[in-house]
C-alpha positions as CSV (number, residue, x, y, z in Angstrom):
1,M,16.0,-1.9,4.6
2,K,12.3,-1.1,5.2
3,K,9.4,-2.7,4.3
4,I,6.8,0.0,3.7
5,E,2.8,-1.5,3.8
6,A,0.1,1.1,2.6
7,I,-3.3,0.7,2.5
8,I,-4.8,2.9,-0.3
9,K,-7.8,3.2,-2.3
10,P,-8.7,0.1,-4.8
11,F,-9.2,2.6,-8.1
12,K,-5.3,4.6,-6.9
13,L,-3.3,1.9,-7.7
14,D,-1.9,2.8,-11.1
15,E,-1.3,6.2,-10.2
16,V,0.3,4.9,-7.3
17,K,2.3,2.0,-9.2
18,E,3.5,4.7,-11.3
19,A,4.7,7.6,-8.6
20,L,7.1,4.2,-7.8
21,H,8.1,3.4,-10.8
22,E,9.2,7.0,-11.3
23,V,11.1,7.3,-7.9
24,G,13.1,3.7,-9.2
25,V,11.1,0.7,-7.2
26,S,11.3,-2.3,-9.2
27,G,9.2,-5.0,-7.7
28,I,5.4,-4.4,-5.4
29,T,3.2,-6.5,-3.8
30,V,-0.5,-6.0,-3.9
31,T,-3.1,-7.5,-2.0
32,E,-7.3,-6.9,-2.6
33,A,-8.0,-5.5,0.6
34,K,-11.4,-5.1,2.8
35,G,-11.4,-2.5,6.3
36,F,-12.3,0.1,8.1
37,G,-11.1,2.6,10.3
38,R,-12.7,6.0,11.2
39,Q,-14.8,5.7,7.9
40,K,-16.1,2.4,9.8
41,G,-18.5,1.1,6.8
42,H,-21.2,3.2,5.0
43,T,-24.9,2.2,4.4
44,E,-26.3,1.1,1.4
45,L,-30.1,0.1,-0.1
46,Y,-30.7,-3.3,-1.7
47,R,-34.3,-3.8,-2.8
48,G,-35.2,-2.4,-0.8
49,A,-33.5,-3.2,2.3
50,E,-31.1,-1.1,4.0
51,Y,-27.8,-2.2,5.4
52,V,-24.5,-2.1,6.1
53,V,-22.1,-2.6,5.0
54,D,-18.5,-2.3,7.5
55,F,-16.0,-3.7,5.5
56,L,-14.4,-1.5,1.9
57,P,-12.4,-2.4,-0.3
58,K,-8.8,-1.4,0.1
59,V,-6.0,-2.7,-1.9
60,K,-2.7,-3.4,0.4
61,L,0.9,-2.7,-1.3
62,E,4.0,-4.2,0.3
63,V,7.4,-2.7,-0.8
64,V,11.1,-3.5,0.1
65,V,13.2,-0.9,-0.3
66,P,16.7,0.4,1.2
67,D,17.2,2.8,4.2
68,N,18.2,5.7,1.8
69,L,15.2,5.2,-0.6
70,A,12.5,4.8,2.4
71,D,11.8,9.1,2.4
72,R,11.0,9.0,-1.0
73,V,8.8,5.9,-1.8
74,V,6.3,7.5,1.6
75,E,6.5,10.6,-0.2
76,A,5.7,9.1,-3.5
77,I,2.2,6.7,-2.4
78,A,1.2,9.7,-0.1
79,G,1.3,12.0,-2.9
80,A,-0.3,9.6,-5.8
81,S,-2.9,8.3,-3.7
82,Q,-4.1,11.2,-1.9
83,T,-7.7,12.1,-2.6
84,G,-8.6,14.4,0.8
85,R,-11.4,12.5,1.3
86,I,-11.6,10.2,4.7
87,G,-10.3,6.8,4.1
88,D,-6.9,7.3,2.4
89,G,-5.6,5.2,4.1
90,K,-2.7,4.1,6.3
91,I,2.2,3.9,5.9
92,F,3.4,2.3,8.0
93,V,7.4,1.5,7.8
94,S,9.1,-1.2,9.4
95,P,12.9,-2.0,9.5
96,I,14.1,-5.6,7.7
97,E,16.7,-7.3,9.4
98,S,17.4,-9.3,6.3
99,A,16.0,-10.7,2.8
100,L,17.5,-13.4,0.7
101,R,17.1,-13.8,-2.9
102,I,15.6,-17.3,-2.9
103,R,16.7,-19.0,-6.1
104,T,20.1,-16.8,-6.5
105,G,20.9,-16.8,-2.9
106,E,22.2,-12.6,-3.0
107,K,21.4,-11.1,0.8
108,D,20.5,-8.2,2.3
109,D,20.2,-5.0,-0.5
110,E,21.4,-7.1,-3.8
111,A,18.3,-9.2,-2.7
112,I,16.1,-6.8,-3.2
């Protein structure tokens, strides 16, 4: 099993959710996040004063899938979230040793 974490722009969430549904992902976890990378934030003007917005709003998606689905999930997320501009985000893939569905006791692939 693989855990795929993606940091994307918030307005791309619906497109990514649809793309994941099309490749057979049945559930995702979504968390609101703030951060910056090469963007390094930006400057805004408020009541005549300039200030730097260091942390930009992002969305973090997490999904655990069987190994054979991981590449398709990464491609789906990348394709649906890409705008071609700085700050599109990142995707991380990690191995998962074990999974357990608490309600039924199902383990590993059956649990996801």
